[in-house]
N, C-alpha and C positions, 0 to 999 in steps of 0.2 A: 465668679461671684456666687456666692453661697445662695442656696434657695430653701424655702419652706415646704413642708408638705401641706397640701391644700385638701381642705376636707369640704365635703357637701355642704353647699350653701348658696344662697341666691345671689346671683350675679348682680354687679353694680353697675349701670349704664352710666360710662364715665366720657361718653362723646362728646357732649356737651360742656363738660367740666373741662375736658383737655382743649378744646377750642377756644375756650374762654380765657384759660391760663397762657396758651400760646399767644394769642392775640395782646395781652397785657403785657407778657416778656418781650415781645418784639417792639411793642411801641416804645416801652422804657429803654430798651437797650439802644434804641436810636438816639437817645439823648446821652445816656451813661455809657461813653466809651469805654470798652475794654475790660469790662468788668461783669461777664456774665453770670460766673457764680453768685456774686453780690446780689445781682438782680433775682435770680433765681429763689436764694434764701431769703430775700425780701416778700417775695410773693408767697413763698412756703408759709411764711408768718401769716400773711393775710388770710390765707383760705382756711389756715389752722385755726383761724379765730384768736390768734395770738398777738403780742405787742413786740415792737421791735426797738432794740436800744442800739444806736451807731455810735461809736467810740473810737475817735480818730483826732489826727492833728487837723490844723484848719486847711481849707483849700483843697481837700482830696475829693469833694463831692457828697457830702453827708446831706447837706439840704438840697442838693440836686435830685439825689435818688427819691427823696421824700416829694418833692414837687412834681417829678415825672410821673410817679404812682398816682397820684393825686389827679393829676391831669389826664391820666389813661382810663379813669373811671368817671362816668357821668354820675357824681354823687356830692354831698355837702364836705366842704373841706373848710378847716379853720387851722389857723397857724399862732402859736403862743411864744412870744420872746419872755423866755425867763429871765428875771431880774430881780436882785434883792429885794426890792420894793412891791414885786407883785405879791396880791393878797390872794387866799382862798376863793374868794366869791369872784375874784377876775376870772377864774377858770371854771366854775361850776356855775355861778349865775347869782343873782340876788332877789331879794323880795323888796320890791319898791310899792309906796303908796300912790296910788292913781288919783288926782285930783278929780278927773271927768266921771269916773264909775264910784268914787269915794270907798274904794277897797284896795287891799294889797294885791298886787299882780306879781307873779314872777317873771323873770326876765331871763332866759337861758344864756350861759354863758358858752365860750367856745367848746366845751367838751362834749357839746350835744351833736357835733357835727361825726360824720361817717369816719373820715380822716382826719386826725388831731395830731399836727406836727408840734411837737416841743422843742423849740430851739435852743440849746444849751441849758439843758433842764438842771443840772447841777448849778447854775447860779442864783437859783430860787431858796428861800429858807426853807426849812425841814416841814414847816407847817404848810406851806403852799405846796410842797412835793407830796404831802401826806394826802391831799385834797385828791389826788388821781388814783388812791388805791381802790376806793370804793368803786369807781367806775371801770377801772381795768379789771377788778376780779370779779364782780358782779353785773356789770353792764347797768348799773344804775345810779343815780346821784340822789343825795338826801340834802335837802335844804330846808330849815326851818321846821324838821320833823314831817316833811312831805317827801315821799319817794319818788322820783319821776325814772320812768325805763328810757335807756337810751336805744337808737336805733341799730338796725343791723345791715349791713358789716359795722362793725366799731374797732378802730382800730388806732393805738397811739404809736406815733413813729417819734422818739426821742433821741435827741443828739447831744454828745457832751465832748468836750474837749479835756482830754487825760493829761495834757501838759501845763499847761497855765492852771494853776491851783490857786492862785490870790483871788479872793473875793467868791470862792465857790464852797458848796456843800456838799460833801460825798453823799452819793445815795445811800440810804440805809439797806439793810439785808432785806427787810420785808417789800421794798420798793424794786430792788433788783429781781427779787424772785418773781415779779408780776411780768417779766419780760420773757416772752418765749426763747428769743435767741437775742443774743450779743453779736454785732459784727464789726469788724475792722476792714475799711475798704483799702487802704494802703496806697501807696504812690503807684502811678502807671510806670509800665515799661515805656521805653523810648520811642517806639512806633505807636503806642496807642497814646502817649502823650502829644506826638506829632499830629495823630488823627483829632484830638481834642481841638488842637489850636485850628486845624481847617475846618472843623465842625461849629464851634462856637466862638470863633474869633470874628465871625462876620455877621452872626444873627443869634437872635434868643430862639435857640432849639427846643427848649422845655416850652415857651410861650406858644411855639408853633403846633404842638402836639395836639392831638383832638382825642376824645375818649373814643375808646373802641369796645367797651361795654358799660353796663350801669349797675348800680348798687344791688338791684333784685337778682341779678346774674351771679354777682360775686356770692351773696347770702344763698343762693341756691346750690353753688358750687360747693360751699363750706358744709351744707347739709349733706349733700351727697358724699362727700369725703369721709364722714363720721360713718358711713356703711363700709368702709374699705376692711377686708379682711386681716385680722392679725392672728395668727397661730400660736396656742399655748407656748410653743419654744421661745418664739419673739418676744411675748410678753414676759417670760421668766429671764430671757437676755437683758431686756429693758431692767427690770427689778434689780438683777445682779449688778448691771452698771452703778445703779444710784446706791446700792448697799456697799459697794466696793469703795465708792468715795468716802463713806462713814467710816468705813475701816481704817482707811490710809493713815498711816504714821504720821504725815505732813498735816493731815486735815484736822481743824478743831470743830468744825459745823459741816457736814457733809450734804449733799442733795436731797432733798425732802420729798414725800409723795407727791407734792406739786410739781416737782421736776420731771418724776417719772410720768407723769400724765402729759408733760409738754412733750417729753420725747416721743411718746406716742402719737400724739396728735401730728407732730411735726411729719413723724415716719409715714403716716398715713398720705399727708399732703405729697411727700417726694415720692410716694407710690404713684400718685394721680399724676404727676408731672412726667413719670416714665410711661403712663398710659397702663399701668396695671391696676387690678382691683384686689390686691393683696400685697402685705409688706413682707420684704426679705431682710435678713439682718444686716445687708450691706448699707440699707436705709437709715438703719437705725445708728450704725456704725459712724458713717459720714457726718450726721447731725450732732451727734454726741458731743464734739468740741467746740459746739456753738451754743448748745444748750445748758450744759453743765457747769463750765468754768466759772461764769460769774456768780454764782449760786455757791461757790465753795468759798469758806473762810480758813485761811490757813492758820495752823499754830504760831506762837511767838517766835520759837527756833526757826522753824521753816522761814518766815519773814526775815528774821535777821540774816539767814544764808541765801536771802535773794530768791527764794524758790517762787515760781508763778504759777497760778491756778490752771494756767492752759497746759504748761508741761505735767503738772499731777493728773489731769484729767486725760491727758494723751498715755500716761502710764497705766492708767486704769483701763482704759481702752485696749490697750496692748496686752494688758494682762487677764483679762476676762475672755475666756474662749467663746467664740459666737457658734450658735448652732449650725448644724451643717446638714438637718433633715428638715 
C-alpha cells in the first residue's frame, strides 16, 4: 500500500467515530448476507454526507440494504415509491389552507426525513425527479417561495432497475451527479445464497434489527471526518484522475469538480473506517470506480462500440500514477 507524507497538524480523535461505524456495519451485515464491501460503501456514503444510487436487477437486496441501514439508526425514515403519476409535492410537501386557523400551513413531505428511500426512482417523470435536486445538493427545500432547512444527517438512497426500461425515465446527468456513489450489489455466491435461505427463510431479519446509534452520533461522525488530513500529493492525484476522464478519447462529458469533491469526501470516510486520521492514495483508488463512472457520458462512437463508463474509468485509474510519497 502506498502512503502519503504526513505533515504537522492537529490529530483527529476518531475513537467514537470508529465505534459508531463499526456498530452500524455489524448490524447491517447481520441482515445483508455476504456483501461486506457493499455495506461498507453504503456507510461511507452516509458519513461522507452523500447520497447513494443502487442500480441492479430485481431481488438482489437493494431495498433490503436501505431498510437495514434505516433500522440501525434511531432517526426519521421515509420511503417513497416512485411511480409515473407521482407529483413533486408528493416528495417535498405542500402548502394547504387550514380552516381552523384561517391560515395556510406547510405540510412537510417525506424528503424531510433523515434517511429517504426512493424505490425505483427512474419510474417517476423528470419533473418529480428534479424535485430532489435542491434537497440533495443544498439540504434545503423551497416551496411557494419559502425555504426550509433539512435535518442532518440527510441521505437519499435511491434504487433503480437497469434491465426493465418500459415505463422508465432515465436519470439526467445533473441528477446522477448528485449521487456520491453508485453501487451494484450483484448475485450472491453459492454459500452466500444458502446463508440467505437460512437467515431470511423463517423470519423477518430486518424487522428484528434494533438501532445501535442515533442521528446525533452519525452527524457528529460526519463532522469529525471533515478534519481528516489529506496531503497535497493526494489532492493532486484526485484532480489528475478527474481531469483524465475529461481528456479520454471515448468521453464526451467527463467528471466535474463536484466529482473531485465527492472523491475527496469518500476517501476521508474510507480512512475513518480504517481508523486513520489521514488519507492514502489507495483510499482514492479503491473508491474512484464507484464515484466516477456514473458521471461520465461517452461519445456516440464509443457507445456504438459497446464501451462502458466503468471500463473507461478503470483505464483512467490504471493510467494515472498514484503518488508514492
